[in-house]
N, CA, C and O atoms as a MOPAC input file, in Angstrom:
PM7 MOZYME 1SCF
protein

 N      0.83400 1    -1.18100 1    -0.00200 1
 C      0.22900 1     0.21900 1    -0.04900 1
 C      0.61600 1     1.28900 1     0.04400 1
 O      0.89400 1     1.65300 1     1.18600 1
 N      0.78000 1     2.11100 1    -0.90100 1
 C      0.95900 1     3.20800 1    -1.06700 1
 C      0.29100 1     4.54500 1    -0.37600 1
 O     -0.76600 1     5.09500 1    -0.68500 1
 N      1.38300 1     4.95300 1     0.82000 1
 C      0.62800 1     6.00800 1     1.35000 1
 C      0.84800 1     7.68600 1     0.95900 1
 O      1.47600 1     7.81200 1    -0.09300 1
 N      0.59600 1     8.51000 1     1.36800 1
 C      0.65400 1    10.10300 1     0.56200 1
 C      1.86000 1    10.38200 1     0.28700 1
 O      2.24800 1    10.93300 1    -0.74400 1
 N      2.53400 1    10.00700 1     1.21800 1
 C      4.35100 1    10.89100 1     1.83500 1
 C      4.94300 1    10.09800 1     0.74000 1
 O      5.37100 1    10.71000 1    -0.23900 1
 N      5.03300 1     8.57900 1     0.79200 1
 C      5.74200 1     7.75300 1    -0.43300 1
 C      5.28100 1     8.26300 1    -1.85000 1
 O      6.10700 1     8.64600 1    -2.67900 1
 N      3.86200 1     8.25100 1    -2.10200 1
 C      3.83000 1     8.83900 1    -3.61300 1
 C      3.90700 1    10.15500 1    -3.84800 1
 O      3.97500 1    10.54400 1    -5.01400 1
 N      3.90800 1    11.09300 1    -2.74000 1
 C      4.52400 1    12.45500 1    -2.93900 1
 C      6.46400 1    11.81200 1    -3.55600 1
 O      7.04900 1    11.79900 1    -4.63900 1
 N      6.75000 1    11.46700 1    -2.40700 1
 C      8.25300 1    11.17500 1    -2.82600 1
 C      8.42900 1    10.87300 1    -4.15100 1
 O      9.16200 1    11.65200 1    -4.76100 1
 N      7.86600 1     9.77400 1    -4.88900 1
 C      7.58500 1     8.83800 1    -6.00800 1
 C      7.86500 1    10.30400 1    -7.27300 1
 O      8.74300 1    10.35600 1    -8.13400 1
 N      6.57800 1    11.54500 1    -6.91100 1
 C      6.25000 1    12.15400 1    -7.48400 1
 C      7.58000 1    12.86300 1    -8.16900 1
 O      7.84100 1    13.01800 1    -9.36200 1
 N      8.48100 1    13.31600 1    -6.74100 1
 C      9.57000 1    14.26900 1    -6.84200 1
 C     10.54300 1    13.66400 1    -7.50600 1
 O     11.17700 1    14.34300 1    -8.31300 1
 N     10.86800 1    12.31500 1    -7.32600 1
 C     11.59900 1    11.47400 1    -8.21600 1
 C     11.27400 1    11.46000 1    -9.57700 1
 O     12.04800 1    11.90300 1   -10.42600 1
 N     10.40100 1    11.07800 1    -9.78700 1
 C     10.49500 1    10.99800 1   -11.32200 1
 C     10.37000 1    11.92700 1   -12.06200 1
 O     10.46600 1    11.73900 1   -13.27400 1
 N     10.10400 1    13.27000 1   -11.50800 1
 C     10.10000 1    14.33600 1   -11.97100 1
 C     11.59400 1    15.15500 1   -12.14400 1
 O     11.84200 1    16.04600 1   -12.95700 1
 N     12.45500 1    14.59800 1   -11.17600 1
 C     13.58100 1    15.00400 1   -11.38200 1
 C     14.70500 1    13.85000 1   -12.19500 1
 O     15.84000 1    14.18700 1   -12.53300 1
 N     14.21100 1    12.64500 1   -12.38800 1
 C     14.67000 1    12.28800 1   -13.48300 1
 C     14.18300 1    12.83400 1   -14.96200 1
 O     14.96900 1    12.85700 1   -15.91000 1
 N     13.20900 1    13.14500 1   -15.03900 1
 C     12.35900 1    13.35900 1   -16.42100 1
 C     13.15900 1    14.77100 1   -16.42100 1
 O     13.38700 1    15.04200 1   -17.60000 1
 N     13.67200 1    15.76700 1   -15.57400 1
 C     14.39500 1    16.62800 1   -15.81400 1
 C     15.65800 1    16.70400 1   -16.11100 1
 O     16.11000 1    17.83700 1   -16.27000 1
 N     16.44300 1    15.69800 1   -16.24500 1
 C     17.56600 1    14.97800 1   -15.99700 1
 C     18.09700 1    14.51600 1   -17.96100 1
 O     19.10000 1    14.53000 1   -18.67500 1
 N     17.04400 1    14.26400 1   -18.01600 1
 C     16.59700 1    13.74500 1   -19.61400 1
 C     16.49700 1    14.71800 1   -20.40900 1
 O     16.68000 1    14.46800 1   -21.60000 1
 N     16.25300 1    15.78500 1   -20.10000 1
 C     16.18300 1    16.62400 1   -21.19400 1
 C     17.60100 1    17.54400 1   -21.57500 1
 O     18.24200 1    18.05800 1   -20.65800 1
 N     17.95900 1    17.67500 1   -22.79100 1
 C     19.35900 1    18.63000 1   -23.13800 1
 C     19.31200 1    19.68700 1   -22.35300 1
 O     18.31200 1    20.14000 1   -21.79500 1
 N     20.88300 1    20.25700 1   -22.28900 1
 C     20.63100 1    21.17100 1   -21.62100 1
 C     21.09700 1    22.60300 1   -22.88800 1
 O     22.01500 1    22.48200 1   -23.69900 1
 N     20.47700 1    23.48500 1   -22.79800 1
 C     20.80000 1    24.76900 1   -23.39000 1
 C     19.72400 1    24.66300 1   -24.92600 1
 O     18.82700 1    23.85700 1   -25.17000 1
 N     20.16300 1    25.62300 1   -25.62500 1
 C     19.30200 1    25.39300 1   -27.32500 1
 C     19.64600 1    23.99300 1   -28.17800 1
 O     20.52900 1    23.16600 1   -28.40400 1
 N     18.30600 1    24.35900 1   -28.46700 1
 C     19.31600 1    23.01900 1   -29.57100 1
 C     19.87700 1    23.35000 1   -30.71400 1
 O     19.57600 1    24.37000 1   -31.33400 1
 N     20.80700 1    22.44400 1   -31.11100 1
 C     21.79600 1    22.76200 1   -32.34200 1
 C     20.84500 1    23.17700 1   -33.32200 1
 O     19.64800 1    23.06100 1   -33.05900 1
 N     21.36400 1    23.83200 1   -34.85300 1
 C     21.36200 1    24.28000 1   -35.76200 1
 C     21.61700 1    23.26900 1   -36.72400 1
 O     20.84300 1    23.07200 1   -37.66000 1
 N     22.53400 1    22.69400 1   -36.56800 1
 C     23.46400 1    21.84700 1   -37.08300 1
 C     22.98100 1    20.94900 1   -37.72900 1
 O     22.52800 1    20.00700 1   -37.08000 1
 N     22.89500 1    20.89700 1   -39.23300 1
 C     22.04800 1    19.39500 1   -40.21800 1
 C     23.60200 1    19.54400 1   -41.16900 1
 O     24.46400 1    20.42400 1   -41.16300 1
 N     23.48000 1    18.32800 1   -41.89800 1
 C     24.30600 1    17.94200 1   -42.44700 1
 C     24.60400 1    19.06500 1   -43.92900 1
 O     25.59000 1    19.32600 1   -44.61800 1
 N     23.20200 1    19.48500 1   -43.91500 1
 C     23.23900 1    20.47400 1   -45.08200 1
 C     24.27500 1    21.57800 1   -44.85000 1
 O     24.42600 1    22.22100 1   -45.88900 1
 N     24.98300 1    21.98600 1   -43.91700 1
 C     25.28700 1    22.77400 1   -43.52800 1
 C     26.89400 1    22.80400 1   -44.37300 1
 O     27.55500 1    23.71100 1   -44.87800 1
 N     27.10500 1    21.22400 1   -44.20400 1
 C     28.46200 1    21.19000 1   -45.01400 1
 C     28.14100 1    21.34700 1   -46.55800 1
 O     29.09900 1    21.67700 1   -47.25700 1
 N     27.19300 1    21.19700 1   -47.04300 1
 C     26.95500 1    21.82200 1   -48.62200 1
 C     27.12900 1    23.02100 1   -48.48500 1
 O     27.61300 1    23.38600 1   -49.55600 1
 N     27.01700 1    24.04200 1   -47.69800 1
 C     26.38900 1    25.49000 1   -47.44200 1
 C     27.93100 1    26.13300 1   -47.17600 1
 O     28.10800 1    27.33400 1   -47.38100 1
 N     28.67900 1    25.55100 1   -46.86100 1
 C     29.84100 1    25.77800 1   -46.56100 1
 C     30.96000 1    25.86600 1   -47.65400 1
 O     31.70500 1    26.79400 1   -47.96800 1
 N     30.84000 1    24.70300 1   -48.08400 1
 C     31.20300 1    24.64700 1   -49.18100 1
 C     31.56300 1    25.60300 1   -50.48500 1
 O     32.54600 1    25.92900 1   -51.15100 1
 N     30.11400 1    25.84900 1   -50.42200 1
 C     29.69400 1    26.40100 1   -51.38400 1
 C     30.45900 1    27.77100 1   -51.34400 1
 O     31.36800 1    28.21100 1   -52.04800 1
 N     29.66400 1    28.37400 1   -50.10300 1
 C     30.97800 1    29.49400 1   -49.92400 1
 C     31.97700 1    29.59300 1   -49.92700 1
 O     32.35200 1    30.66700 1   -50.39800 1
 N     32.98100 1    28.72900 1   -49.49400 1
 C     34.13000 1    28.33600 1   -49.82700 1
 C     34.85100 1    28.60900 1   -51.20600 1
 O     36.01000 1    28.96700 1   -51.41500 1
 N     33.67400 1    28.29300 1   -52.21000 1
 C     33.89000 1    28.27400 1   -53.73500 1
 C     33.88400 1    29.82100 1   -54.25200 1
 O     34.55700 1    30.24600 1   -55.19100 1
 N     32.91800 1    30.62900 1   -53.38300 1
 C     32.58800 1    32.06500 1   -53.03500 1
 C     33.52300 1    33.03300 1   -52.96400 1
 O     33.54100 1    34.20600 1   -53.33800 1
 N     34.63300 1    32.02900 1   -52.18000 1
 C     36.05200 1    33.04600 1   -51.47600 1
 C     35.74400 1    33.46400 1   -50.21600 1
 O     36.55900 1    34.12400 1   -49.57100 1
 N     34.26300 1    33.05400 1   -49.61000 1
 C     33.86600 1    33.56800 1   -48.54500 1
 C     34.89500 1    33.38700 1   -46.95800 1
 O     35.33000 1    32.27800 1   -46.64800 1
 N     35.02500 1    33.99200 1   -46.53700 1
 C     35.74800 1    33.71700 1   -45.06000 1
 C     34.82400 1    33.15600 1   -44.06300 1
 O     33.61200 1    33.31100 1   -44.21300 1
 N     35.41800 1    32.36100 1   -42.81500 1
 C     34.46400 1    31.72700 1   -42.15900 1
 C     33.42500 1    32.64900 1   -41.18300 1
 O     32.40700 1    32.38800 1   -40.54300 1
 N     34.12400 1    33.70300 1   -41.38600 1
 C     32.71200 1    35.02400 1   -40.63600 1
 C     31.78000 1    34.42700 1   -41.80000 1
 O     31.22200 1    33.36100 1   -41.54000 1
 N     31.55200 1    35.01500 1   -43.07300 1
 C     30.77600 1    34.61500 1   -43.89000 1
 C     29.56800 1    33.49300 1   -44.04000 1
 O     28.37500 1    33.40300 1   -44.32900 1
 N     30.90600 1    32.56700 1   -43.57400 1
 C     29.95200 1    30.58100 1   -43.63400 1
 C     29.33500 1    30.67600 1   -42.57900 1
 O     28.24100 1    30.11600 1   -42.50600 1
 N     29.89900 1    31.48000 1   -41.34400 1
 C     29.00000 1    31.13100 1   -40.36700 1
 C     27.38400 1    32.27400 1   -40.01200 1
 O     26.36900 1    32.07000 1   -39.34600 1
 N     27.90300 1    33.55100 1   -40.91900 1
 C     25.85700 1    34.26800 1   -41.16000 1
 C     25.36900 1    33.28100 1   -42.46300 1
 O     24.20900 1    33.28700 1   -42.87600 1
 N     26.17600 1    32.64900 1   -42.89100 1
 C     25.29400 1    32.13300 1   -43.95500 1
 C     24.46200 1    30.87900 1   -43.25300 1
 O     23.40900 1    30.46500 1   -43.73700 1
 N     25.16600 1    30.22900 1   -41.84100 1
 C     24.38300 1    28.77400 1   -41.61700 1
 C     23.89200 1    29.85400 1   -40.02700 1
 O     23.73600 1    29.28700 1   -38.94600 1
 N     23.73600 1    31.20200 1   -40.15200 1
 C     22.80100 1    31.82400 1   -39.02200 1
 C     23.11600 1    30.96400 1   -37.51900 1
 O     22.37300 1    30.27600 1   -36.81900 1
 N     24.84900 1    31.42100 1   -37.35800 1
 C     25.29400 1    31.01600 1   -35.63700 1
 C     26.63000 1    32.23900 1   -36.05600 1
 O     26.84300 1    33.07700 1   -36.93200 1
 N     27.19700 1    31.79300 1   -35.02000 1
 C     28.77300 1    32.71300 1   -34.68400 1
 C     29.22300 1    32.05600 1   -34.70000 1
 O     28.81000 1    30.91700 1   -34.48100 1
 N     31.03500 1    32.56700 1   -35.13700 1
 C     32.06800 1    31.92600 1   -35.86500 1
 C     32.70600 1    30.91200 1   -34.78800 1
 O     33.28900 1    29.92100 1   -35.22800 1
 N     32.61400 1    31.13600 1   -33.25300 1
 C     32.62900 1    30.08700 1   -32.61300 1
 C     32.18900 1    28.84700 1   -32.71500 1
 O     32.86600 1    27.82300 1   -32.62100 1
 N     30.55700 1    28.97800 1   -32.99200 1
 C     29.57500 1    28.04300 1   -33.16600 1
 C     30.34100 1    26.94600 1   -34.41300 1
 O     30.17500 1    25.72600 1   -34.38800 1
 N     30.99900 1    27.50900 1   -35.23300 1
 C     30.98600 1    26.78500 1   -36.55600 1
 C     32.38300 1    25.96200 1   -36.18000 1
 O     32.41100 1    24.77400 1   -36.50200 1
 N     33.91700 1    26.71700 1   -35.30000 1
 C     34.52400 1    25.86600 1   -34.81200 1
 C     34.46500 1    24.81700 1   -33.82600 1
 O     35.29200 1    23.99500 1   -33.43200 1
 N     32.97100 1    25.12500 1   -33.46200 1
 C     32.68000 1    23.92200 1   -32.35100 1
 C     31.85900 1    22.95600 1   -33.11700 1
 O     31.85100 1    21.80900 1   -32.67000 1
 N     31.16000 1    23.20000 1   -34.19700 1
 C     31.04000 1    22.76800 1   -35.15300 1
 C     31.42400 1    20.91000 1   -35.52300 1
 O     30.91100 1    19.79600 1   -35.41700 1
 N     32.67400 1    21.58800 1   -36.00200 1
 C     33.72400 1    21.27000 1   -36.65100 1
 C     34.85800 1    20.26100 1   -35.54200 1
 O     35.70800 1    19.48300 1   -35.97500 1
 N     34.62800 1    20.49100 1   -34.30800 1
 C     35.11900 1    19.80400 1   -33.39700 1
 C     34.05100 1    18.84600 1   -33.01000 1
 O     34.40200 1    18.04700 1   -32.14200 1
 N     32.93000 1    18.74000 1   -33.40900 1
 C     32.01500 1    17.51000 1   -32.90500 1
 C     31.58100 1    16.98500 1   -34.23400 1
 O     30.85800 1    16.00400 1   -34.05900 1
 N     31.74500 1    17.26000 1   -35.46500 1
 C     31.14900 1    16.69000 1   -36.29000 1
 C     32.05800 1    16.49000 1   -37.38600 1
 O     32.09600 1    17.30700 1   -38.30700 1
 N     32.93900 1    15.26900 1   -37.36000 1
 C     33.82200 1    14.80000 1   -38.74500 1
 C     33.42100 1    15.62800 1   -40.05100 1
 O     33.97100 1    16.61700 1   -40.53500 1
 N     32.62200 1    15.12500 1   -40.35100 1
 C     31.95600 1    15.50700 1   -41.76900 1
 C     31.97600 1    17.17900 1   -42.23800 1
 O     32.21300 1    17.66000 1   -43.34600 1
 N     31.65500 1    17.81100 1   -41.02600 1
 C     31.81200 1    19.33600 1   -40.91300 1
 C     33.01000 1    19.62800 1   -41.06500 1
 O     33.38200 1    20.58100 1   -41.74800 1
 N     33.84900 1    18.76500 1   -40.38400 1
 C     35.23500 1    19.53900 1   -39.80400 1
 C     35.96000 1    19.44100 1   -41.69100 1
 O     36.55700 1    20.34000 1   -42.28400 1
 N     35.66200 1    18.23900 1   -42.13400 1
 C     35.90700 1    17.85600 1   -43.83100 1
 C     35.26100 1    19.25900 1   -44.45500 1
 O     35.67200 1    19.82700 1   -45.46700 1
 N     34.62900 1    19.50000 1   -43.97400 1
 C     33.64200 1    20.55600 1   -44.98300 1
 C     34.41500 1    21.92400 1   -45.26900 1
 O     34.75300 1    22.69900 1   -46.16400 1
 N     34.47100 1    21.64800 1   -43.66900 1
 C     35.19000 1    23.46400 1   -43.15700 1
 C     36.30300 1    23.49000 1   -44.15900 1
 O     36.41600 1    24.35700 1   -45.02500 1
 N     37.33100 1    22.21200 1   -43.93400 1
 C     38.58200 1    22.13700 1   -44.27400 1
 C     38.91700 1    22.55700 1   -46.12000 1
 O     39.90900 1    23.13300 1   -46.56700 1
 N     37.73800 1    22.04400 1   -46.86800 1
 C     37.37600 1    21.83100 1   -47.68400 1
 C     37.03600 1    23.21500 1   -48.35000 1
 O     37.40300 1    23.57000 1   -49.47100 1
 N     36.27000 1    23.93500 1   -47.46400 1
 C     35.39400 1    25.09500 1   -48.05700 1
 C     36.91100 1    26.59500 1   -47.61900 1
 O     36.72000 1    27.76400 1   -47.95400 1
 N     37.85100 1    26.27600 1   -47.08900 1
 C     38.76000 1    27.27800 1   -46.80600 1
 C     39.89900 1    26.53300 1   -47.94300 1
 O     40.95600 1    27.16100 1   -47.88300 1
 N     39.93500 1    25.98300 1   -48.42400 1
 C     41.25000 1    25.64200 1   -49.42300 1
 C     40.10700 1    26.47400 1   -50.77400 1
 O     40.45600 1    27.33500 1   -51.58200 1
 N     38.86700 1    25.90900 1   -50.63400 1
 C     38.15500 1    26.54400 1   -52.15000 1
 C     38.09800 1    27.72600 1   -52.08100 1
 O     37.64400 1    28.18500 1   -53.12900 1
 N     38.49600 1    28.97200 1   -50.87200 1
 C     38.37200 1    30.06300 1   -50.92400 1
 C     39.63200 1    30.71300 1   -51.03000 1
 O     39.67100 1    31.90200 1   -51.34500 1
 N     40.90300 1    29.91400 1   -50.74800 1
 C     42.09100 1    30.42400 1   -51.16300 1
 C     42.25600 1    30.15000 1   -52.68300 1
 O     42.65800 1    31.02600 1   -53.44800 1
 N     42.01100 1    29.21200 1   -52.98600 1
 C     41.78400 1    28.79900 1   -54.87700 1
 C     40.89900 1    30.14900 1   -55.08900 1
 O     41.37800 1    31.03400 1   -55.79800 1
 N     40.01900 1    30.27200 1   -54.68000 1
 C     39.08400 1    31.73500 1   -55.51000 1
 C     40.03700 1    32.93100 1   -55.35800 1
 O     40.40900 1    33.64000 1   -56.29300 1
 N     40.41200 1    33.08000 1   -53.98600 1
 C     40.94600 1    34.45600 1   -54.48800 1
 C     42.73000 1    34.18800 1   -54.89700 1
 O     43.47600 1    35.16400 1   -54.98000 1
 N     43.18300 1    32.94000 1   -55.09800 1
 C     44.07900 1    33.26000 1   -55.80000 1
 C     43.88700 1    33.28000 1   -57.57700 1
 O     44.48800 1    33.99900 1   -58.37500 1
 N     43.10800 1    32.50300 1   -57.78400 1
 C     42.76700 1    32.78100 1   -59.21000 1
 C     42.05900 1    34.47400 1   -59.23200 1
 O     41.83800 1    34.76200 1   -60.40800 1
 N     41.84900 1    35.07800 1   -58.73400 1
 C     41.09100 1    36.32400 1   -58.72100 1
 C     42.22200 1    36.91400 1   -59.30000 1
 O     42.26200 1    37.28800 1   -60.47300 1
 N     43.53300 1    37.04200 1   -58.15200 1
 C     44.79100 1    37.76500 1   -58.15600 1
 C     45.51000 1    37.24000 1   -59.45100 1
 O     46.37100 1    37.92500 1   -60.00400 1
 N     45.06000 1    35.76800 1   -60.00800 1
 C     46.19300 1    35.84300 1   -61.13500 1
 C     45.39100 1    36.55800 1   -62.23700 1
 O     45.84400 1    36.98800 1   -63.29800 1
 N     43.93400 1    36.61900 1   -61.73800 1
 C     43.42700 1    37.27000 1   -63.36700 1
 C     43.58600 1    38.67300 1   -63.35100 1
 O     43.49400 1    39.45400 1   -64.29800 1
 N     43.87000 1    38.93500 1   -61.99700 1
 C     43.73500 1    40.40900 1   -62.00900 1
 C     45.45700 1    41.47700 1   -62.34000 1
 O     45.76600 1    42.66400 1   -62.43900 1
 N     46.29700 1    39.83600 1   -62.41400 1
 C     47.74700 1    40.60300 1   -63.42000 1
 C     47.34500 1    40.79300 1   -64.72300 1
 O     48.03100 1    41.69500 1   -65.20500 1
 N     46.37800 1    40.26500 1   -65.68600 1
 C     45.86700 1    40.92600 1   -66.64600 1
 C     45.89400 1    41.93000 1   -67.20900 1
 O     46.32300 1    42.11700 1   -68.34800 1
 N     45.14300 1    43.20000 1   -66.00900 1
 C     44.88400 1    44.12600 1   -65.86600 1
 C     45.54000 1    45.64600 1   -65.75700 1
 O     46.45100 1    45.71400 1   -64.93200 1
 N     45.33200 1    46.44900 1   -66.21500 1
 C     46.27400 1    47.51800 1   -65.88600 1
 C     46.89200 1    47.69500 1   -64.57400 1
 O     46.41200 1    47.45100 1   -63.46700 1
 N     48.09500 1    48.18500 1   -64.90300 1
 C     48.22100 1    48.18500 1   -63.24500 1
 C     47.59100 1    49.18500 1   -62.51500 1
 O     47.74300 1    49.06100 1   -61.30000 1
 N     46.64400 1    50.55600 1   -63.03500 1
 C     46.10000 1    50.97200 1   -62.51300 1
 C     44.67100 1    50.54200 1   -61.70800 1
 O     44.17500 1    50.92500 1   -60.64900 1
 N     44.30200 1    49.66400 1   -62.62000 1
 C     43.44700 1    48.57100 1   -61.84500 1
 C     43.54200 1    47.49400 1   -61.19900 1
 O     42.67900 1    46.68100 1   -60.87000 1
 N     44.82900 1    47.53200 1   -61.00100 1
 C     45.34600 1    46.07700 1   -60.19400 1
 C     45.91400 1    46.27700 1   -59.14800 1
 O     46.99800 1    46.86000 1   -59.11800 1
 N     45.18100 1    45.74600 1   -57.85400 1
 C     45.72900 1    46.50000 1   -56.66200 1
 C     46.79400 1    45.14400 1   -55.87900 1
 O     46.40800 1    44.46500 1   -54.92800 1
 N     47.85300 1    45.03100 1   -56.40300 1
 C     48.99000 1    44.21800 1   -56.50100 1
 C     49.23800 1    43.85700 1   -54.76800 1
 O     49.09200 1    42.82900 1   -54.10700 1
 N     49.65400 1    45.16100 1   -54.46100 1
 C     50.51800 1    45.11400 1   -52.66300 1
 C     49.17000 1    44.37800 1   -51.95900 1
 O     49.19000 1    43.30700 1   -51.35300 1
 N     47.73100 1    45.42900 1   -52.25300 1
 C     46.56300 1    45.36300 1   -51.24800 1
 C     46.46200 1    43.91600 1   -51.28400 1
 O     46.63900 1    43.21100 1   -50.29000 1
 N     46.18100 1    43.49100 1   -52.41900 1
 C     45.43200 1    42.02100 1   -52.74200 1
 C     46.35100 1    40.83000 1   -52.04900 1
 O     45.88400 1    39.77600 1   -51.61500 1
 N     47.85900 1    41.23300 1   -52.02800 1
 C     49.20500 1    40.24300 1   -51.31200 1
 C     48.82700 1    40.08600 1   -50.03100 1
 O     48.58600 1    39.05400 1   -49.40500 1
 N     48.78700 1    41.73600 1   -49.55400 1
 C     48.37700 1    41.93900 1   -48.34600 1
 C     47.02300 1    41.07200 1   -47.73600 1
 O     47.17900 1    40.21300 1   -46.86800 1
 N     45.94600 1    41.34200 1   -48.19200 1
 C     44.63700 1    40.49500 1   -47.95700 1
 C     45.42200 1    38.93300 1   -47.85100 1
 O     45.77200 1    38.52500 1   -46.74400 1
 N     45.60000 1    38.31500 1   -48.78400 1
 C     46.19300 1    37.27700 1   -48.79200 1
 C     47.14200 1    36.72800 1   -47.39000 1
 O     46.98300 1    35.75700 1   -46.65100 1
 N     47.91100 1    37.53700 1   -47.40500 1
 C     48.91000 1    37.13000 1   -46.17700 1
 C     48.55700 1    37.07900 1   -44.84300 1
 O     49.18600 1    36.52500 1   -43.94200 1
 N     47.11500 1    37.92000 1   -44.73400 1
 C     46.22700 1    38.11100 1   -43.71400 1
 C     45.44600 1    37.09200 1   -43.49700 1
 O     45.29000 1    36.77400 1   -42.31800 1
 N     44.88300 1    36.46200 1   -44.34300 1
 C     43.90400 1    35.50700 1   -44.56700 1
 C     43.78800 1    34.15200 1   -44.36500 1
 O     43.00300 1    33.40900 1   -43.77600 1
 N     45.22800 1    33.98900 1   -45.30300 1
 C     45.85600 1    32.71300 1   -45.54500 1
 C     47.61100 1    32.81100 1   -44.91300 1
 O     48.56800 1    32.83500 1   -45.68700 1
 N     47.71800 1    32.84800 1   -43.76200 1
 C     48.92600 1    33.12900 1   -43.25700 1
 C     49.82300 1    32.02500 1   -43.45600 1
 O     51.03500 1    32.13400 1   -43.63900 1
 N     49.24800 1    31.09000 1   -43.41500 1
 C     50.62100 1    29.95600 1   -43.38000 1
 C     51.05500 1    29.63300 1   -44.52600 1
 O     51.93100 1    28.76800 1   -44.52400 1
 N     50.62000 1    30.18800 1   -45.85700 1
 C     51.13900 1    30.26100 1   -47.62500 1
 C     51.17600 1    31.13000 1   -48.08300 1
 O     51.43600 1    31.03800 1   -49.28200 1
 N     50.98900 1    32.37500 1   -47.60400 1
 C     50.96900 1    33.96600 1   -48.02400 1
 C     51.61400 1    34.73500 1   -47.81700 1
 O     52.22500 1    35.52400 1   -48.53800 1
 N     51.51500 1    34.50300 1   -46.11000 1
 C     52.76600 1    35.91200 1   -45.65900 1
 C     54.17800 1    36.09400 1   -45.91900 1
 O     54.86500 1    35.08600 1   -46.09000 1
 N     54.53000 1    36.86200 1   -45.95500 1
 C     55.80400 1    37.09900 1   -45.98300 1
 C     56.72300 1    36.67600 1   -44.60300 1
 O     56.58700 1    37.35400 1   -43.58400 1
 N     57.42600 1    35.81100 1   -44.62200 1
 C     58.40600 1    35.17700 1   -43.60500 1
 C     59.62000 1    35.66800 1   -43.84200 1
 O     59.94200 1    35.65600 1   -45.03000 1
 N     60.63400 1    36.22500 1   -42.85900 1
 C     61.81400 1    36.44300 1   -42.63200 1
 C     62.35800 1    35.53600 1   -41.81800 1
 O     61.92600 1    35.38600 1   -40.67600 1
 N     63.80300 1    34.51500 1   -42.51000 1
 C     64.08900 1    33.73700 1   -41.49300 1
 C     65.16100 1    33.94000 1   -41.03000 1
 O     66.02800 1    33.98700 1   -41.90300 1
 N     65.63800 1    34.13800 1   -39.70000 1
 C     67.01500 1    34.66600 1   -38.93500 1
 C     67.58300 1    33.23200 1   -38.88200 1
 O     66.76600 1    32.31300 1   -38.82900 1
 N     68.87800 1    32.95600 1   -38.89200 1
 C     69.40800 1    31.54500 1   -38.50000 1
 C     71.05800 1    32.51200 1   -37.63100 1
 O     71.67200 1    33.54600 1   -37.89100 1
 N     71.12500 1    31.88000 1   -37.01700 1
 C     72.50500 1    31.94800 1   -36.11500 1
 C     73.43600 1    31.51200 1   -36.31400 1
 O     73.44300 1    30.31700 1   -36.02000 1
 N     74.71300 1    32.02400 1   -36.86100 1
 C     76.12800 1    31.12500 1   -36.91200 1
 C     76.55500 1    31.18400 1   -36.57700 1
 O     76.41900 1    32.37600 1   -36.29900 1
 N     78.03900 1    30.62600 1   -35.65600 1
 C     78.68500 1    30.89600 1   -34.79100 1
 C     78.39600 1    30.86400 1   -33.81900 1
 O     77.18900 1    30.90000 1   -33.58000 1
 N     79.50700 1    30.76400 1   -32.55800 1
 C     79.22100 1    30.92600 1   -31.34400 1
 C     79.08600 1    31.75200 1   -30.39600 1
 O     79.50300 1    32.87900 1   -30.66600 1
 N     78.44700 1    31.54400 1   -28.88400 1
 C     78.41400 1    33.40700 1   -28.39400 1
 C     79.40800 1    32.26000 1   -26.95300 1
 O     79.27400 1    31.22400 1   -26.30100 1
 N     80.28800 1    33.32100 1   -27.15500 1
 C     81.54300 1    33.28100 1   -25.51900 1
 C     80.96700 1    33.84400 1   -23.99000 1
 O     81.35100 1    34.99700 1   -23.79500 1
 N     80.63100 1    33.62000 1   -23.53700 1
 C     80.55800 1    34.05200 1   -22.40900 1
 C     81.73300 1    33.93000 1   -21.07400 1
 O     82.18500 1    32.85500 1   -20.67900 1
 N     81.98000 1    34.85400 1   -20.68400 1
 C     82.86100 1    35.46400 1   -19.64200 1
 C     82.58300 1    35.46500 1   -18.37100 1
 O     81.64100 1    36.21800 1   -18.12000 1
 N     82.96800 1    34.99000 1   -17.56800 1
 C     82.53900 1    34.90800 1   -15.90700 1
 C     83.55200 1    35.49700 1   -14.95200 1
 O     84.46500 1    34.82800 1   -14.46800 1
 N     83.40200 1    36.45900 1   -14.76400 1
 C     84.40900 1    37.45700 1   -13.62000 1
 C     83.70500 1    36.48200 1   -12.29500 1
 O     82.78400 1    35.68400 1   -12.12600 1
 N     84.84700 1    37.16200 1   -11.49000 1
 C     84.34300 1    36.64900 1    -9.86200 1
 C     83.53800 1    37.63500 1    -9.28900 1
 O     82.99600 1    37.44400 1    -8.20100 1
 N     83.39900 1    38.76300 1    -9.97400 1
 C     82.70900 1    39.88900 1    -9.82800 1
 C     81.34300 1    39.38200 1   -10.09600 1
 O     80.46300 1    39.61600 1    -9.26700 1
 N     81.06300 1    38.67300 1   -11.22900 1
 C     80.02700 1    38.25500 1   -11.37000 1
 C     79.45600 1    37.10000 1   -10.72400 1
 O     78.23700 1    37.00200 1   -10.58600 1
 N     80.09800 1    36.39900 1   -10.40200 1
 C     79.84500 1    35.08700 1    -9.83100 1
 C     79.23900 1    35.47900 1    -8.42100 1
 O     78.62000 1    34.62900 1    -7.78200 1
 N     79.38300 1    36.52400 1    -8.02300 1
 C     78.98400 1    37.23500 1    -6.60600 1
 C     77.65500 1    37.23100 1    -6.68400 1
 O     76.96500 1    36.64400 1    -5.85000 1
 N     77.13500 1    37.92100 1    -7.75000 1
 C     75.61200 1    38.27500 1    -7.65800 1
 C     74.55300 1    37.00700 1    -7.89200 1
 O     73.33800 1    37.19900 1    -7.83700 1

């Protein structure tokens, strides 16, 4: 026989277990369709910020999806490669224009900022030779 006290306790327990089963936070907007969206955006030269806007999410959400979904991670990598190819082609086609219409330095700076690994100007410094350090007794006391 169930007493009113036990019945009340059971209701509280049932309610707690129901609450635990609900996901926390807002439901995700992620669908596999997002993979196609970012690849198409990449083919148009879009940045990650523009891709996020097309998906109606924030930039951090794009990177979070890439961590959580392998297919999206692959799509984002491909989209970024497509975007770089788009802009490289645009710069190459600009070489055929008159110098006054081609913004070479600005284009190269844009590529260097956007695609740092392959387009930034790097200066490599190598040290050849040795370093001599002389310690005197005055220095040793410090």
